[in-house]
N, C-alpha and C positions, 0 to 999 in steps of 0.2 A: 398209453397214453400219446396223444398228439395235442400237436401245439406247444411244444417245449423254447419254442424261438420267438426272438421279437426282434424288430429293426428289418431296415431294406436294403442299405450298402453297411451299417455297422452294425453287424447281428451276431445277436448272443445267444447261445444256446446254454440252458441252464439242467444241470444232473444231480441224479442224488436223493436218498430221503433221510429225516429226520435222524431216525435209529439202524441207517445203514452204514456201510465202510465208511463214508465220504460225501460229500457235495462237490460241486465245481462247476465249471462254463468252457464253453470255447467262444472266443471272440473272432469271427470272420469277418475281414474285408477295413482293419484294422489297416490306416497307412503305413510303411514303411517308414523309417529313420526317425520316429519318435523316440525320443529320449526319455528316459525313466527311470527310477529307484525302486528295486523292490519294496524298501521302506514306504514310500510315497502310498505303494496299494496295501502295505500292510498298516499304515495310521489309519486308513478309513475304515478297514475291518477290526481294526482295534476298539474305534469308535461305538461299532455296532454289536460288541460282542456280548454275553451275559455274564455276569455274575460280577457286574464293577459297581454296582449298589444293593442296598437293604430294598429297591425299588425295582429290580427286575429281578427274572428268574437267577435262581442258584446254580444252574448248571455250569460247571465248570467246562469251558472248550475254549484254550489258545487262540483259534481259527488263524492257523499259521498257514500260510497261503504259498504252494510250491509252483512253481510256473515250470510245464514240462516241454513248451514248443512256442514256436513263433519268435523267439527273441536270439540275440547276440549280446556277447560284452563287449562294450565299447573299449578301444584299447589305449585311448588316451585320457581316461578318465576309472579310477576307481569305483566300483560297485553303480554302474549304471549300464543300465540294457538299451539295446535298440531294437524298437521293432524290427523286421523283414518284410511285413506284408501277409505271412502264411498265417495261418490260424492259428491265436495263442491260448493254448490249453491250460490253464489252471485249477488244482485242487488243493481242497481244505478237508481233512480227516477228520471223521469224528470220535474222541476219546474219553468221552463222559455219560454214554448212553447208559437208560435205566429201564430197557424195555416193562422190567416187571411190574414197574409203576402202573401201567396200563393195563394191565391184564385182567384187573375187575371190567372194564369197559371195554373187552374185547370183541363183546356181542349186543354192546349198547349204544344207543346212537344218541348221543350228545347234544345238547339244545344248543343251538347258534353254531353248532359246527358242522363239517362239510359231508359225515361220517352216512347219514341217510344217502344224500346226493350221490357220493361216491360209491355202495353199494347199490343205488337204482340204476346207475350208467353204468359201473363195470364188474357188477356181479362181485367182486372181492375190494377188500380197502385194507391198508398198512394201520392196522390203530397205534402202534407204535409211534406215540407223539404224531401221529396224523397223519407218516411218512412222507407222500410227495405234497403237502397241505401243509405242513408245518413250514411258519417262520426262517426255520431255519435254511431253507431252501434260498434266502433272500441275503445270505454271507457272500453265493456267488454273484450275484446281479452287484450288488456294492463292488465287490473285486474289479468289474467288469465298468464299473461306472467309473473307476478311479483310472483306470486307462481313457475313458471318453472323454473326460476332463481336461486330457493333455492334445486331444486331437483338434479343438476348435484352439487357436493363437489368442491368448488375453484371455480366456474364460475364465471366471469364474464361480461358482455355483455353491452357497450356503445356505444351510436349512434351519429352521429354530419352533420351538412350538410354541404354540399361542395360547393356547386354551387346553385345559385337563378337566373333563367332568365339567362342571357350573362355572370353573376358575378359569378367567382369562386375564390375561395383559395389561399393561399399561403401555401402550406406544410411544407417551411422549418419553418412556425409561429407556427404548430400545437401547441395545450395547450388543454387539457383534461380539465383544469379547467377551462379554459376561456370559454367551452362550456355552464356552468351552470350559467355564469357572463353575459350572456346577452340572448336579446329577439329571437334569431332566430337559438339557441342551436350551435352557429358555432366555431369550434377552434381556428378564426385567427379574435384578438382586429379588428383587420387594415380591415378587410373583411367586420366583424362584423358593426364596423359604417359606410362602404362606404355605406353597404345592406340598412342600417337606412332611407339615404335619396334616394338612389334606388326604392323603394317599397314606400314610401311616394307621389313620383312620378307617383309609376303604380295607387297608389288606388287614388288618384287626379283626374287621367288621365279616373276614372270607368272602370279600365280594371285588371288581373290578369294575374299572371306570375306563372313559374313550378319551380323544384328545384331537385335538386339529393341529396339524405341521403346517407352516409356510414355506416355500423354498424360493429362493431369489437368485435370478443366474444375470449376470452381468458380463460385458464385453461380447455379449451375442450382434453378431452382424446382421444390420435389415438386409431384407430379403428373403431370408431363410423362410422355407412352408411353401403350399401351392395353395390354391385357392379352392377347390373345391376337395379333391378326395384324399390328398395327403396334407393338411394342415397341420402346422406346427403344435395347434395347442391341442385339436383333436388326438395327435401320437402322446403328446404330453399327458394329456389325460389318459390315454388307454393305458400307458405303461405304470402311473400311479393307481389308477383302478385294479390293475395287477397285482397290487401289491397286498399282501394278505390282511383280511379284518377293517379294508378300506371299502366305505360305502357311499362317499360324496366327493366329488372334485370342484374345484372355482378356479377360472383364469383371471384373475388380475381384479375386478371390482365383483365380480362374480355374480353371484344371486342379491347382493346388495343393489345392482343394478337395476334392478325390476321394482325397486321402491322408489327410484328418485327418477327426477325427469332427463330429458334429454340431453337441455343446456347443461346441467350439473356433471351427465355423465361424458358428456364428450371432451375428449381432449383436445382442446385448442392451440394454434401452432402460431410461432412467429420466424420470423428469420434471425438466426443468432448471428453473431460478428464473423464468424468463420463462413458466410454463405451459405450453413447448412440448415436445416428444417429444424427448430428446434420444439419441444411438448412441453406446454404447462402443465401438464400433470398425467398421471400414468394409470385409468381405468382399465384402458384395456392390460393392462398387463402386460404390453411389451409387444403386443398380436394384435393385427388386424387382419381383416378378410383372410385366415390363416396362416399370415407373412409377418415377421420379427420385425418392427420398425425401429431397433435399434437402441430403443428403450429397455430396460431390466426386465425382464420375462418373469412374471411372477405370480404361484401357484400355490395353492392350499389343497389338502386333503383332510379328511376325517376319518378317524378310526374308531371302530366299535370299539367297546369294552370287551377285556378277554372273555373267550367263552368258556375255558378252565376256569372254574373255581370249585373251591370248597364245600361252598353251600349247597344242600339239596336241592336240584332244580328236574321238571319232571320231564321224564322220555322214557323211551319205548326200546323192547329189544329186537333185534333182527327176526324174531320168530312171534312177535308183536304183542308181546308182555309187556303193561305199564310198569317203570321203575320210578324210581329218584335216583337220581345219578348224581354220584361224588366224584368230583376229576382229579387224583391223585397226582403228584409229582411237583414238579418245578416249572411256576408261571409267573409270566409278570402282570401285576395289580391294573398296569398299565403297558401297553405292547405298544402303545402310540410314540413312546418316550424312545425305544430304540427304534423305532421307525424314519428317524428325522437324516440317517447316513442313508436309510434306503430310497427317501425320496429324493437326496441328493442325486445319488446314481441313477436313478429314471429317467430324471428332467436332464440329466449329462449327456445319457444315452440317448435320447429324442434329439437333441440339439447335434451332437455328434452328427448323427444320420443325417440329419436333415443341413449339415455343412458340408458333408461330402456328399448330396443328391446336388445340394446347390452348387458345386463347384463342377460336378461334372455333367451337368446340363447347361449351366452356363458360362463355363470355364473362367470365372474369376468369384473371388469371395469380398 
């Protein structure tokens, strides 16, 4: 299977399967002398890991990251690691696989899953939790993203769930601190309370639901990206679309831009007291012509409902028999919840990559 790597200069290769011995990544191109703590990476992994609430899969994985290469211990500060500029390899060992949960669907194609397409392409598929197509692979991306957040000085990348099924937030109540206080990464406390009961009903009905996640990156220098085939928003969209179950991406005002006039959508400009250009709005999501403006970079992505559900759905077997498929095992009633730190990671990796590209091409940042 090819295409397990993304990025240009900050390149990430992930490896492993859901029910194999473990998963991990190799980060190539990370600059030397970046200081971080293992706890920094673990903190992001802890936000993504399963079993943290009744609204996520109850698979119990500690997702403890192990650094295998590419760093040295700092002599002047305990627990601090310093990148050496060589490939950084990280591993996360699987400890709670239950492959037998999937024995009933070994030869069955589950609707909404990649079972059929994997079999058609490769002539073989790992039915144990989806193998390489499992969202478990994304833990490795989160580990890489935790490093990427430290490549660009002053960069902050944050994510929040802004819709679940038909339920949306009230943007006037947006509170970034609230995101870490509820199980949904929701910035609206009232919405989070409503979603709690809503998702309980979805789960009890043996069904699932999708969601929309918004990622905002601040501290992005102006000038990152290129106007034709290496647009910053192009690579952000590519990274977000590579996340399991993502079916749509928008930058800034996104699809809403098609419903309003040019005068409404234009981000008008004035000169600030500091002599720098000031934008009066940010409908472009911090990117114009594929190049960052210095404003916050804003992206949203839509995650479809979890395909693995306990309700019977119509499918077929590899031999062509028509069957009803019930997927046993432990699954998220809304995979969008744990996609928040994954989205942060993919946006951080894209920005770090373009920061290094810009520095290499222009000699400045």
